[in-house]
C-alpha positions in Angstrom: -125.7 1.0 48.6 -125.9 -0.3 45.2 -123.1 2.2 43.8 -121.0 1.3 46.8 -121.3 -2.5 45.8 -120.7 -1.9 42.1 -117.6 0.2 43.0 -116.3 -2.5 45.2 -117.1 -5.0 42.4 -115.4 -2.9 40.1 -112.3 -2.7 42.1 -112.2 -6.2 42.7 -112.4 -7.1 39.0 -109.6 -4.4 38.6 -107.5 -6.3 41.4 -108.0 -9.8 39.9 -107.2 -8.4 36.0 -104.4 -6.2 37.2 -101.4 -8.6 36.5 -102.1 -8.6 32.9 -102.2 -4.7 32.8 -98.3 -4.1 33.0 -96.1 -4.8 29.8 -95.6 -8.5 29.4 -92.1 -8.2 28.2 -91.2 -5.9 30.8 -92.4 -8.2 33.3 -90.6 -10.9 32.0 -87.6 -9.1 31.9 -88.0 -8.0 35.5 -88.6 -11.5 36.7 -85.4 -12.6 35.4 -82.6 -11.3 37.6 -80.0 -12.3 34.5 -81.3 -9.2 32.8 -82.0 -5.4 33.2 -84.6 -4.0 31.1 -85.5 -0.7 33.1 -83.1 1.7 34.6 -85.0 1.1 38.1 -84.4 -2.8 37.7 -88.4 -3.0 38.5 -91.5 -1.1 38.5 -91.4 -0.6 42.0 -88.1 1.2 41.7 -86.3 -1.0 44.3 -83.1 -1.3 42.4 -83.0 -4.6 44.0 -81.2 -7.7 42.4 -81.9 -11.4 43.1 -78.6 -12.4 42.2 -76.5 -13.7 45.0 -73.4 -15.4 43.4 -71.2 -12.1 44.8 -71.7 -11.9 48.2 -71.0 -10.2 51.5 -68.2 -13.1 52.2 -66.5 -13.0 48.4 -67.2 -9.3 47.2 -63.7 -8.5 48.4 -62.3 -10.9 45.5 -64.1 -9.0 42.8 -61.9 -7.9 39.7 -62.3 -5.9 36.5 -63.8 -8.1 33.8 -63.6 -5.7 30.8 -64.1 -2.2 30.1 -65.7 0.1 27.3 -65.1 3.6 26.4 -68.4 5.5 25.3 -66.3 8.3 23.5 -68.3 11.0 25.1 -66.7 13.5 28.0 -69.6 14.7 30.0 -71.6 13.3 33.0 -72.8 9.6 32.7 -75.8 8.9 34.6 -78.1 6.0 34.3 -76.9 2.6 33.7 -76.8 -0.1 30.9 -79.2 -2.4 30.3 -79.0 -6.3 29.5 -81.4 -8.4 27.6 -80.6 -11.9 26.6 -77.1 -11.7 25.3 -77.0 -8.2 24.4 -75.9 -5.0 26.5 -77.0 -1.5 25.6 -74.9 1.3 26.6 -76.1 5.0 26.4 -74.1 8.2 26.6 -74.8 11.8 27.6 -75.3 14.3 24.7 -75.3 13.4 21.7 -77.0 10.2 23.3 -75.2 7.8 21.4 -76.5 4.0 22.0 -74.3 1.0 21.8 -75.5 -2.8 21.3 -72.8 -4.9 22.6 -72.7 -8.8 22.1 -71.9 -10.3 25.4 -71.2 -13.5 23.7 -68.2 -12.0 21.5 -66.2 -9.9 24.0 -68.7 -7.1 24.1 -68.1 -6.6 20.4 -70.4 -3.6 19.0 -73.5 -5.0 17.3 -75.0 -1.6 16.1 -74.4 2.1 16.9 -77.1 4.6 16.9 -75.9 8.1 16.9 -78.6 10.8 16.6 -77.9 14.4 14.9 -79.0 16.9 17.4 -78.4 20.9 17.3 -75.7 21.6 19.6 -77.7 24.8 20.5 -79.5 22.2 23.0 -76.3 22.0 25.3 -76.6 25.5 27.1 -80.3 25.1 27.5 -79.5 21.9 29.6 -79.5 23.0 33.1 -77.0 21.0 35.0 -74.9 19.1 32.5 -75.9 17.2 29.4 -76.6 14.0 31.4 -79.0 11.2 30.2 -80.6 8.6 32.6 -80.7 5.9 30.3 -82.7 3.6 28.3 -85.6 1.4 28.6 -86.7 -2.0 27.0 -90.3 -3.1 25.8 -91.7 -5.3 23.1 -88.3 -5.9 21.1 -87.7 -2.0 21.1 -85.1 0.1 23.1 -86.6 3.5 23.9 -84.5 6.5 24.1 -85.5 10.3 25.2 -83.0 12.5 23.6 -81.6 15.8 25.3 -83.6 17.7 22.2 -86.9 15.8 23.6 -86.8 13.4 20.4 -88.5 10.2 22.0 -86.9 7.2 19.6 -87.9 3.8 19.6 -85.3 1.7 18.0 -85.2 -2.2 16.9 -83.4 -3.9 19.8 -81.9 -6.6 17.2 -80.7 -3.9 14.5 -80.8 -0.5 15.8 -83.3 0.5 13.0 -85.4 3.4 14.2 -89.2 2.1 14.4 -90.5 5.8 15.1 -89.6 9.2 16.8 -91.5 11.8 18.0 -90.8 15.5 19.3 -91.8 15.6 22.8 -90.8 19.5 23.3 -89.2 22.7 22.1 -85.7 23.2 23.0 -85.9 26.9 21.6 -88.4 27.4 24.8 -86.2 25.9 27.3 -87.6 22.3 26.9 -85.1 19.6 27.1 -84.7 15.9 28.5 -82.2 14.3 30.8 -84.6 11.5 31.8 -85.5 7.8 31.1 -89.0 6.5 30.1 -91.6 4.0 31.8 -92.9 1.5 29.3 -96.2 0.3 31.0 -98.8 -1.8 29.4 -98.8 -0.4 25.5 -97.5 2.9 26.3 -94.3 4.6 27.1 -94.5 7.6 29.7 -92.2 10.3 29.4 -91.3 13.7 31.3 -89.6 16.9 30.3 -86.9 19.3 31.8 -86.9 23.1 31.7 -87.8 24.5 35.2 -85.1 26.9 35.0 -86.3 28.4 32.0 -90.0 28.6 32.5 -91.4 25.9 31.0 -95.1 24.7 32.2 -94.0 21.1 32.7 -96.1 17.8 32.1 -96.0 14.1 31.4 -97.1 12.5 28.2 -98.1 9.0 27.2 -97.4 7.4 23.7 -98.5 4.7 22.0 -95.6 2.1 22.2 -96.0 0.7 18.8 -96.6 3.9 16.6 -95.4 6.9 19.0 -98.8 8.6 18.9 -99.6 10.9 21.5 -102.1 9.5 24.1 -102.5 12.1 26.7 -100.4 14.8 28.3 -100.7 15.8 32.3 -99.2 19.3 33.2 -98.1 20.2 36.6 -99.9 23.3 36.8 -102.8 25.1 35.1 -106.6 24.4 34.5 -108.1 21.2 35.6 -108.4 19.8 32.1 -104.7 20.5 31.6 -103.8 18.8 34.9 -106.1 15.7 34.0 -107.8 15.7 37.4 -111.3 15.5 39.0 -111.9 18.0 41.6 -114.1 15.9 43.4 -112.5 12.5 43.0 -108.6 13.4 43.0 -107.4 13.8 46.6 -104.8 15.7 48.7 -104.2 14.2 52.2 -107.6 12.5 52.1 -109.8 15.4 50.8 -110.9 16.5 47.4 -108.6 19.1 45.9 -111.3 21.0 44.5 -112.0 23.2 41.2 -109.1 25.2 39.9 -106.8 23.9 42.9 -103.8 25.2 40.8 -104.7 28.1 39.5 -106.0 29.5 42.7 -102.4 29.1 44.0 -100.8 31.5 41.0 -100.9 35.1 40.6 -102.7 35.7 37.1 -101.1 33.6 34.2 -97.9 32.8 36.3 -98.6 29.1 35.9 -97.9 29.4 32.1 -94.1 29.7 33.1 -94.5 27.7 36.4 -92.0 24.9 35.9 -92.9 21.9 38.0 -90.8 19.6 35.6 -90.8 15.8 35.5 -87.3 14.8 35.0 -87.1 12.3 37.6 -88.1 8.5 37.8 -91.5 6.9 37.2 -92.9 3.8 39.4 -95.8 1.5 38.6 -98.0 -0.6 40.8 -99.7 -3.3 38.4 -102.3 -4.2 41.1 -103.7 -0.8 41.7 -102.8 0.3 37.9 -101.1 3.4 39.2 -97.8 5.2 38.2 -96.0 7.6 40.2 -93.7 10.3 39.9 -92.7 13.9 41.4 -92.7 17.2 39.9 -90.0 19.9 40.3 -89.5 23.5 41.4 -91.6 26.3 40.5 -90.1 29.3 38.3 -88.6 31.3 39.1 -86.1 30.7 42.2 -87.2 34.0 43.6 -90.3 33.2 45.9 -91.1 37.0 46.0 -92.2 37.2 42.5 -94.8 34.1 42.5 -96.7 34.5 45.7 -98.9 31.5 46.7 -98.5 27.6 47.0 -97.6 27.3 43.5 -99.5 24.0 43.0 -98.8 21.5 41.8 -95.1 21.8 41.7 -93.1 20.1 44.2 -95.8 17.3 44.3 -96.0 13.6 44.4 -98.6 12.5 41.5 -100.6 9.2 41.5 -102.1 8.6 38.1 -103.8 5.9 35.8 -101.4 5.5 33.0 -104.1 4.8 30.3 -106.0 8.0 30.9 -103.7 10.3 32.7 -106.4 10.8 35.4 -104.9 11.9 38.7 -106.2 9.7 41.8 -104.0 11.8 44.3 -101.4 14.4 44.9 -99.1 15.5 47.9 -97.2 18.6 47.7 -94.3 18.4 49.8 -92.8 22.0 49.8 -95.6 24.7 49.0 -94.4 28.1 47.8 -90.9 26.4 47.5 -88.2 29.2 48.4 -85.1 26.8 48.1 -85.3 24.9 44.7 -86.0 21.7 46.4 -87.5 19.8 43.3 -89.6 17.0 44.2 -88.6 14.6 41.3 -86.6 11.9 43.1 -87.9 8.5 43.0 -91.0 7.0 44.1 -90.0 3.3 46.0 -93.0 1.0 46.1 -92.8 -1.6 48.9 -95.5 -3.7 51.1 -94.5 -3.5 54.6 -96.2 -3.8 58.1 -97.3 -0.3 59.8 -98.9 -0.8 63.1 -98.9 -4.6 62.7 -101.0 -4.2 59.4 -99.8 -4.7 55.9 -99.8 -1.7 53.7 -98.8 -0.6 50.2 -96.3 2.0 50.7 -94.4 4.6 48.7 -91.4 5.9 50.3 -89.6 9.4 48.6 -86.3 11.0 49.7 -87.0 14.5 48.5 -84.5 17.0 48.1 -85.9 19.2 50.9 -84.2 16.8 53.2 -87.4 14.8 54.5 -87.9 10.9 54.0 -91.5 10.4 53.3 -93.7 7.2 53.6 -96.9 7.3 52.0 -99.9 4.9 51.7 -99.7 4.7 47.8 -103.3 3.6 47.4 -104.6 6.5 49.3 -102.1 9.2 49.5 -102.2 9.2 53.3 -99.1 10.8 54.9 -97.6 8.1 57.6 -94.1 9.3 58.0 -92.1 12.5 57.3 -88.6 12.6 59.0 -85.3 14.2 58.4 -82.8 11.9 56.7 -79.8 14.1 57.3 -79.8 15.8 61.1 -78.4 18.9 59.6 -81.6 19.9 57.6 -82.7 23.3 59.3 -85.1 25.1 56.8 -88.1 23.5 58.7 -88.3 22.2 61.9 -90.8 19.3 61.2 -93.6 18.4 58.7 -96.8 18.9 60.8 -98.5 15.5 61.2 -101.4 16.7 63.4 -104.5 15.6 61.0 -106.6 18.2 63.0 -104.3 21.0 62.3 -104.5 24.0 59.5 -100.9 23.0 58.5 -101.3 19.3 58.4 -98.8 17.8 56.0 -96.9 21.0 55.6 -93.2 21.9 56.6 -93.0 24.3 59.5 -90.6 26.8 58.0 -87.7 28.5 60.3 -88.0 32.2 59.5 -84.2 32.5 59.7 -83.8 30.5 56.7 -86.8 31.9 54.6 -85.7 33.4 51.5 -89.3 34.7 51.0 -89.3 36.3 54.6 -85.9 37.7 54.3 -87.0 39.1 50.9 -85.4 40.0 47.5 -81.5 41.0 47.4 -80.9 39.5 50.9 -78.5 36.7 51.1 -79.9 34.0 53.5 -77.2 32.1 55.1 -76.4 28.5 56.3 -79.6 26.9 54.8 -79.4 23.2 55.2 -79.7 21.3 52.4 -78.4 23.1 49.7 -80.8 23.6 46.3 -79.1 20.3 45.1 -81.0 18.7 48.3 -80.1 16.0 50.8 -80.5 13.9 47.6 -80.6 14.7 43.9 -81.8 12.3 41.2 -79.2 9.7 42.3 -81.6 6.7 43.2 -81.8 4.9 46.3 -82.1 1.3 46.7 -84.2 -1.0 48.8 -83.6 -4.8 50.1 -86.7 -6.8 51.3 -84.0 -9.0 53.1 -83.2 -6.3 55.5 -86.4 -3.9 54.9 -84.1 -1.1 54.8 -83.6 1.8 52.1 -80.0 2.7 51.0 -79.7 6.1 50.1 -77.0 8.3 48.4 -76.8 11.9 50.2 -75.7 15.4 49.8 -74.5 16.8 53.2 -74.3 20.0 51.7 -75.6 23.6 52.7 -75.8 27.2 51.0 -76.1 30.8 50.8 -79.3 31.8 48.8 -79.9 35.4 47.4 -83.1 35.7 45.4 -83.3 38.8 42.7 -85.9 40.0 40.6 -85.8 38.6 36.8 -88.0 38.7 33.9 -89.4 35.8 31.7 -88.0 35.7 28.3 -88.7 32.4 26.2 -85.6 30.2 26.1 -83.7 32.2 28.5 -82.6 31.4 32.0 -85.4 32.2 34.4 -83.7 31.4 37.6 -83.4 34.5 39.9 -81.0 33.7 42.7 -77.5 33.6 43.1 -76.2 30.6 45.3 -73.1 29.4 46.8 -72.6 25.7 48.3 -70.3 24.2 51.2 -70.0 21.4 53.1 -72.5 21.1 56.2 -70.7 22.9 59.0 -69.9 21.5 62.5 -69.9 18.0 60.9 -67.4 15.5 59.4 -66.0 17.9 56.9 -67.1 15.8 53.8 -70.2 16.6 51.4 -71.8 13.2 51.6 -73.3 10.2 53.5 -74.1 6.8 52.3 -77.1 5.9 54.8 -79.4 3.2 55.6 -83.0 4.0 56.3 -85.9 2.6 58.1 -88.9 3.8 56.2 -91.5 2.9 58.5 -90.3 4.4 61.6 -88.4 7.1 59.8 -84.8 6.5 61.3 -81.4 6.4 60.0 -79.9 2.9 60.9 -76.1 3.4 59.8 -74.4 6.4 57.9 -71.1 6.1 55.9 -69.2 9.7 55.6 -68.0 10.6 52.1 -65.7 13.3 50.9 -68.2 14.3 48.2 -71.6 14.0 47.7 -72.5 10.5 46.9 -74.2 11.2 43.3 -74.6 7.6 42.0 -77.3 5.3 42.2 -77.4 2.6 44.7 -77.8 -1.2 44.1 -79.0 -3.7 47.0 -78.5 -7.5 46.3 -79.6 -10.9 47.7 -76.2 -11.6 48.4 -76.3 -8.9 51.3 -74.3 -6.4 49.4 -74.9 -2.9 48.7 -72.9 -1.1 45.8 -72.7 2.6 45.1 -70.0 4.9 43.3 -68.2 7.9 44.6 -67.4 11.3 42.8 -63.8 10.7 43.2 -64.3 7.6 41.1 -64.5 4.5 43.4 -66.9 1.5 43.1 -67.6 0.3 46.8 -69.4 -2.6 48.2 -70.7 -2.2 51.7 -72.5 -4.9 54.1 -76.2 -4.2 53.8 -76.9 -4.9 57.4 -73.8 -2.6 59.0 -72.7 -0.5 56.2 -68.8 -2.1 56.7 -67.1 -1.5 53.7 -66.0 -4.6 52.1 -64.5 -3.6 48.6 -63.4 -0.4 46.6 -62.0 0.1 43.2 -60.9 3.4 41.6 -62.4 3.4 38.0 -61.0 6.2 35.5 -63.4 9.1 36.2 -65.9 10.2 39.0 -69.1 7.8 39.2 -72.3 9.7 38.9 -74.0 6.6 37.3 -76.2 3.8 38.9 -74.7 0.5 39.6 -76.2 -2.5 37.7 -75.8 -6.2 38.0 -76.3 -8.9 35.5 -75.8 -12.8 34.9 -73.9 -14.1 31.8 -73.5 -17.9 31.0 -74.1 -18.7 34.9 -71.7 -15.7 36.1 -72.8 -12.7 37.7 -71.3 -9.3 36.9 -71.4 -5.9 38.4 -71.4 -2.8 35.8 -71.0 1.0 36.4 -70.6 3.9 34.1 -68.1 6.4 35.2 -67.6 9.9 33.7 -67.8 12.7 36.1 -70.3 15.5 35.9 -74.1 16.1 36.8 -74.9 19.1 38.8 -72.3 18.1 41.5 -69.3 17.8 38.8 -70.7 20.4 36.3 -67.6 22.5 36.7 -65.2 19.8 35.8 -67.5 18.6 33.2 -68.2 22.0 31.3 -64.9 23.8 32.4 -66.5 26.4 34.7 -64.5 28.3 37.4 -66.6 31.0 38.7 -67.6 29.8 42.1 -71.1 30.9 41.6 -71.6 29.1 38.1 -73.5 25.8 37.7 -76.4 27.5 40.1 -73.8 27.4 42.9 -72.2 24.1 42.4 -68.7 25.0 41.0 -67.4 26.6 44.4 -68.8 24.0 46.3 -67.0 21.2 44.4 -64.0 22.8 43.3 -61.7 20.1 44.9 -63.0 17.6 43.1 -60.5 18.5 40.4 -57.9 17.2 42.5 -59.3 13.5 42.5 -60.5 12.9 38.9 -60.7 14.0 35.6 -63.2 13.6 32.5 -64.0 10.3 31.5 -66.6 8.3 29.7 -66.3 4.3 30.5 -68.2 1.4 31.3 -66.2 -0.7 34.0 -67.7 -4.4 34.4 -66.5 -6.5 37.6 -66.8 -10.2 38.3 -65.3 -12.8 40.6 -62.2 -14.9 39.4 -63.0 -18.1 38.0 
């Protein structure tokens, strides 16, 4: 009884002290809607702004306030940051950072241009994108393509410190942003298509010294798990939970990369993220569940210790990476307020879990064409509880090597890739940019060579058949009930991150280059403007001298736009995307521009 009492007391003390846990400068920036200090807008990844000067009734009057050319022509993901009177803009490789003076016609205050070896470019799986910067404690944090993590003085651009997080010669690269939390900065790694054993790492925010590293697969000490206390669906994971699900030493080249987004709950003092696909894409070569690829992780940011895990796609046969963002909300479930985590997985299921315990509450398809599984088993008494029930016809494992499994929905790029959804507390709805794309998938035997592609599958992609003919939808989703509230069809995948605002407007961009504004309640289109290149960046908003602005990077690329970005023409190139998005070249061209909008005076 005494142990229980002490545990409860400890939890209570943690809850009382919790608000001081998060990084104060980040919390201050999050609390000020005039600024944006994180790519995710807040620690909860809601991508919601309290600014409401631009609203559903006047957004139709938006006009371009100013523009800025980045000088780089590849896919522009992520968004600028605004801290005080300065905007920070990043680019794809070579990852230039600009500091722009908002008080002086966006004059360049400083420019940081790292010298990176161009041999990194061919090792980057799906374009040379970078998902942006973060701000904390007077520093701008950049994670470069070559895995160098850099802290820049926000005022001068001077390098405070830099540290190398991986080795591109082994296939380790970076496309992701970082998470500054407390006195640490959390970073991930890319390289699943090169057989990397992937991880997340915490560095000291002031010095760049490595504090801890937790792998996605391998022995318990490398995972940073407690076999008795770390749980999956409420039960302890047990000793060697990962090793038992791989053959021999295959976990050493197992993938499970961490190139997505990080969330943090200051009250629970837990950070959340997803791990990606197992290597290789040929499932026959890696028997077992391949834990803990395709998994949602809840870790303590100080120690890296894992509280719970949930594997969405055991023994992945389709490249349905689990790296998409975890959006944290507090909502009523069965009349009781609960701390929730909502995740729109590449596999086509929208998941809602209790983020304190990892209990699975909802798993429903957020595109009706999803067909590789009938459902996720929600019966707690079942042996397959929490697992997707796979349809044999679409199982690349069951159909075997050198067999082309046709008509699998979604395609490998998922019903949603990394492009982040948004959540509005005003409507309690999630706004989700989606891909309406299916594929044919033919696995073949492949051998591992460090630094060489370790894929082992040929893919072709095309619009979902018997539908609206387009390759995307922009949807509103009820995460508690697992239902689509409204859906807007798009000609191409919506590869831009959404932004919800207190003005009852939701913004997103399209691959043809349109910035669009829709009504948060109905989805009705209220405004659109065509920027110079396809938009795969995330829409952001800020306020300067009392006036609200909306900004978005355009520059076509990313996996969907890799054909245009890299000049590829073979339909099977770009891991199957080139053929699927061939028509995109009729609507847009390469670019690299920031466009900023506002209402007329």
